C-alpha positions as CSV (number, residue, x, y, z in Angstrom):
1,M,17.6,-2.0,-10.0
2,S,16.7,-1.4,-13.7
3,A,15.0,1.7,-15.0
4,D,11.8,0.0,-16.1
5,V,11.2,-1.5,-12.7
6,I,11.8,1.9,-11.0
7,V,9.4,3.7,-13.4
8,L,6.6,1.2,-13.0
9,V,6.9,1.0,-9.2
10,L,6.9,4.8,-9.0
11,F,3.7,4.9,-11.2
12,G,2.2,2.4,-8.8
13,A,3.2,4.7,-5.9
14,L,1.3,7.5,-7.5
15,L,-1.8,5.3,-7.7
16,H,-1.4,4.2,-4.1
17,A,-1.3,7.8,-2.9
18,T,-4.4,8.6,-4.9
19,W,-6.6,5.8,-3.5
20,N,-5.5,6.6,0.1
21,A,-6.5,10.3,-0.5
22,I,-9.9,9.0,-1.6
23,I,-10.4,7.2,1.7
24,K,-9.1,10.1,3.8
25,A,-11.4,12.5,2.0
26,G,-14.5,10.4,2.5
27,K,-17.0,10.8,5.3
28,D,-17.3,7.0,6.1
29,K,-13.7,5.7,6.0
30,S,-14.5,2.1,6.9
31,L,-17.1,1.7,4.1
32,D,-14.9,3.6,1.7
33,A,-12.0,1.2,2.5
34,A,-14.3,-1.7,1.8
35,M,-15.4,-0.1,-1.4
36,V,-11.9,0.4,-2.6
37,A,-11.2,-3.3,-2.0
38,A,-14.4,-4.2,-3.9
39,G,-13.5,-1.9,-6.7
40,G,-10.2,-3.8,-7.1
41,A,-12.1,-7.1,-7.3
42,V,-14.5,-5.7,-9.9
43,T,-11.6,-4.5,-11.9
44,A,-9.9,-7.9,-11.7
45,L,-12.9,-10.0,-12.8
46,P,-12.9,-9.3,-16.5
47,F,-9.2,-10.4,-16.8
48,L,-9.3,-13.7,-14.9
49,S,-10.4,-15.8,-17.9
50,F,-7.4,-14.6,-20.0
51,L,-4.8,-15.6,-17.5
52,P,-3.6,-19.0,-16.1
53,L,-4.5,-20.0,-12.6
54,P,-1.8,-19.4,-10.1
55,A,0.3,-22.5,-9.3
56,S,-1.1,-24.7,-6.5
57,A,1.8,-23.7,-4.2
58,A,0.6,-20.1,-4.3
59,W,-3.0,-20.7,-3.0
60,P,-2.2,-20.8,0.7
61,F,-0.5,-17.5,0.3
62,I,-3.6,-16.1,-1.4
63,G,-5.7,-17.2,1.5
64,A,-3.3,-15.7,4.1
65,S,-3.1,-12.5,2.1
66,A,-6.9,-12.1,2.2
67,I,-6.9,-12.2,6.0
68,L,-4.0,-9.7,6.2
69,Q,-5.6,-7.4,3.6
70,F,-8.8,-7.4,5.7
71,A,-6.8,-6.3,8.7
72,Y,-4.9,-3.7,6.7
73,F,-8.0,-2.0,5.3
74,Q,-9.6,-2.0,8.8
75,L,-6.5,-0.4,10.3
76,V,-6.2,2.2,7.4
77,A,-9.8,3.4,8.1
78,A,-9.2,3.4,11.9
79,A,-5.9,5.3,11.6
80,Y,-7.4,8.0,9.3
81,R,-10.2,8.5,11.8
82,A,-7.8,9.0,14.6
83,G,-5.1,11.1,13.0
84,D,-4.0,13.4,10.2
85,I,-2.8,11.8,6.9
86,G,0.5,13.7,7.3
87,L,1.3,11.7,10.4
88,V,-0.5,8.3,9.7
89,Y,0.5,7.7,6.1
90,P,4.2,8.2,6.5
91,L,4.4,6.1,9.6
92,M,2.5,3.2,8.0
93,R,4.5,3.4,4.8
94,G,7.9,4.3,6.4
95,V,8.2,1.8,9.2
96,A,7.1,-1.2,7.0
97,P,10.1,-1.2,4.7
98,L,12.4,-0.8,7.7
99,I,10.9,-4.0,9.2
100,I,11.5,-5.7,5.8
101,V,15.1,-4.5,5.5
102,A,15.8,-5.7,9.0
103,T,14.4,-9.2,8.4
104,S,14.6,-10.0,4.7
105,G,18.1,-11.6,5.1
106,F,16.7,-14.0,7.6
107,I,13.3,-14.7,6.0
108,L,14.1,-14.6,2.3
109,R,17.9,-15.0,2.3
110,E,18.2,-11.8,0.3
111,E,21.4,-9.9,0.7
112,L,21.3,-6.2,-0.2
113,S,24.4,-4.5,-1.6
114,G,25.8,-1.5,0.3
115,G,24.3,0.9,-2.2
116,A,20.9,-0.8,-2.2
117,L,20.8,-0.7,1.6
118,L,21.9,3.0,1.7
119,G,19.1,3.9,-0.8
120,T,16.5,2.0,1.1
121,M,17.4,3.5,4.4
122,T,17.5,7.0,2.8
123,I,14.0,6.6,1.5
124,C,12.7,5.4,4.9
125,A,14.5,8.4,6.6
126,G,12.7,10.8,4.3
127,I,9.3,9.2,4.9
128,L,9.7,9.2,8.6
129,T,10.8,12.9,8.6
130,L,7.4,13.7,7.2
131,A,5.7,11.7,10.0
132,F,7.7,13.5,12.7
133,E,7.1,16.9,11.1
134,A,3.3,16.4,11.2
135,R,1.6,18.1,14.1
136,K,-1.8,16.4,14.2
137,G,-2.6,13.0,15.7
138,G,-2.1,11.5,19.1
139,R,-1.0,8.3,20.7
140,Q,-3.9,6.3,19.3
141,A,-3.2,7.3,15.7
142,I,0.5,6.5,16.1
143,M,-0.2,3.0,17.6
144,L,-2.7,2.2,14.8
145,A,-0.2,3.4,12.2
146,L,2.6,1.3,13.7
147,S,0.3,-1.8,14.0
148,N,-0.5,-1.4,10.3
149,A,3.1,-1.1,9.4
150,V,3.6,-4.6,10.9
151,V,0.6,-5.9,8.8
152,I,2.0,-4.2,5.7
153,A,5.4,-5.8,6.2
154,T,3.8,-9.2,6.8
155,Y,1.6,-9.2,3.7
156,T,4.5,-7.9,1.6
157,Y,6.4,-11.0,2.5
158,V,3.4,-13.3,2.0
159,D,2.6,-11.8,-1.4
160,G,6.2,-11.4,-2.5
161,I,6.7,-15.2,-1.9
162,G,3.3,-16.1,-3.3
163,A,3.8,-14.1,-6.5
164,R,7.1,-15.9,-7.1
165,L,5.5,-19.3,-6.5
166,S,2.4,-18.5,-8.6
167,G,4.2,-18.6,-12.0
168,N,2.4,-15.4,-13.0
169,S,2.4,-12.3,-10.8
170,I,-0.5,-10.7,-12.6
171,S,-2.7,-13.7,-12.1
172,Y,-1.7,-13.9,-8.4
173,T,-2.6,-10.3,-7.9
174,L,-6.1,-10.6,-9.5
175,W,-7.1,-13.7,-7.6
176,M,-5.7,-12.3,-4.4
177,S,-8.0,-9.3,-4.7
178,L,-11.3,-11.2,-4.7
179,L,-11.6,-12.4,-1.1
180,P,-10.8,-9.2,1.0
181,P,-13.9,-7.2,-0.1
182,V,-16.1,-10.2,0.8
183,L,-14.6,-10.2,4.3
184,L,-14.9,-6.4,4.6
185,F,-18.5,-6.2,3.5
186,A,-19.5,-9.2,5.6
187,W,-18.0,-7.4,8.6
188,A,-19.6,-4.1,7.8
189,I,-23.1,-5.6,7.3
190,S,-22.8,-7.6,10.6
191,R,-21.9,-4.4,12.4
192,R,-24.1,-1.8,10.7
193,G,-26.8,-3.5,8.7
194,V,-27.6,-4.1,5.1
195,S,-29.5,-0.8,4.6
196,V,-26.6,1.4,5.7
197,V,-24.1,-0.4,3.7
198,A,-26.3,-0.5,0.6
199,A,-27.1,3.2,0.8
200,H,-23.4,4.1,1.0
201,V,-22.6,1.9,-2.0
202,R,-25.4,3.4,-4.0
203,Y,-24.1,7.0,-3.7
204,N,-20.4,6.3,-3.6
205,W,-19.7,3.4,-5.9
206,W,-17.6,5.5,-8.2
207,R,-15.1,6.2,-5.4
208,G,-14.6,2.5,-4.9
209,L,-14.2,1.8,-8.6
210,I,-11.6,4.5,-9.1
211,G,-9.8,3.8,-5.9
212,G,-10.0,0.0,-6.3
213,G,-8.6,0.1,-9.9
214,G,-5.7,2.2,-8.7
215,S,-5.1,0.0,-5.7
216,L,-5.1,-3.2,-7.7
217,T,-2.8,-1.8,-10.4
218,S,-0.4,-0.3,-7.8
219,Y,0.0,-3.5,-5.9
220,G,0.2,-5.6,-9.1
221,L,3.1,-3.5,-10.3
222,A,4.8,-3.9,-6.9
223,L,4.4,-7.7,-6.9
224,W,5.7,-7.9,-10.5
225,A,8.7,-5.8,-9.4
226,M,9.3,-8.2,-6.5
227,T,9.9,-11.0,-9.1
228,K,12.6,-8.9,-10.7
229,A,14.3,-7.3,-7.7
230,P,14.8,-7.9,-3.9
231,V,11.6,-7.4,-1.9
232,A,13.2,-4.9,0.5
233,M,14.3,-2.6,-2.3
234,V,10.8,-2.7,-4.0
235,A,9.0,-2.2,-0.7
236,A,11.1,0.9,0.0
237,L,10.8,2.3,-3.5
238,R,7.0,1.8,-3.4
239,E,6.7,4.0,-0.3
240,T,7.8,7.0,-2.3
241,S,4.0,7.3,-2.7
242,I,4.3,9.8,0.2
243,L,5.8,12.3,-2.3
244,F,2.7,12.0,-4.5
245,A,0.6,12.3,-1.4
246,L,2.4,15.6,-0.6
247,V,1.7,17.0,-4.1
248,I,-2.0,16.0,-3.8
249,S,-2.3,17.6,-0.4
250,V,-0.8,20.9,-1.6
251,V,-2.0,21.2,-5.2
252,I,-5.5,19.5,-5.0
253,L,-6.5,19.7,-1.3
254,K,-4.8,23.2,-0.9
255,E,-3.2,22.2,2.4
256,R,-0.4,24.2,3.8
257,S,3.1,22.6,3.8
258,S,6.2,23.5,5.7
259,I,9.7,23.6,4.4
260,W,10.5,20.3,6.2
261,R,8.1,18.4,4.0
262,Y,10.0,19.6,0.9
263,V,13.3,18.6,2.7
264,A,11.9,15.2,3.3
265,G,10.8,15.0,-0.4
266,A,14.4,15.8,-1.5
267,I,15.7,13.0,0.9
268,I,13.3,10.5,-0.7
269,A,14.3,11.5,-4.2
270,G,17.9,11.1,-3.2
271,G,17.2,7.6,-2.0
272,V,15.5,6.7,-5.3
273,L,18.6,8.0,-7.2
274,V,20.9,5.8,-5.0
275,L,18.7,2.8,-5.7
276,R,18.9,3.4,-9.4
277,L,22.7,3.5,-9.2
278,A,23.0,0.6,-6.9
């Protein structure tokens, strides 16, 4: 994997950890997740007129992705209500690339080299070490996180293929971002009413805009990378976002961290190095 792809995916991982921290820190995680999705759509709108439409073959994937993203944001909010980010986040992000590595040969006919497979598995091992080390969170949180890992793996395939068919990965990313917030807010309004949703948006719009911009940029970089490298490698590298989440939790949120989290961080960093050399 080339250095420019690695650097941009790692930057995207930083953005991904940041917007997840925004949702976790919020008081109403369901509405904050919807606002992050909406912030991504608002960020996308000004750029649509400057880019070509995705190729016709990509539109079914955009539609399927919207439904999967709706499920993803709902499960993110539910998992963060049920468990600690130190357990939920690594499980969601660590199991998904394992699923992709196990199935990408069959689904995409992509064959990983020995070095690429070793690096991918090393990154996953480091991420899962963080999950097993975490002490908070029960069975419900684990089940929600694992369910979301399946959703993540599925939309990674859908969008990885869709971006390749679209002819322009940036255009695909921007159009893909428009429908999920519509579904999320329609669901929220049907369950909680217009007044509750409007009040939350009025006082927390900035959270959605910052988180949404970071979410859109992060995923756009990942989809671009998937047009340059195997999906399984990019998916695993993107999950190094847990390293940035660790830094945020210690430096900004002032959370205590055990030695095992630093060990896991070193394992992840080693996996990134192996990918670079593969």
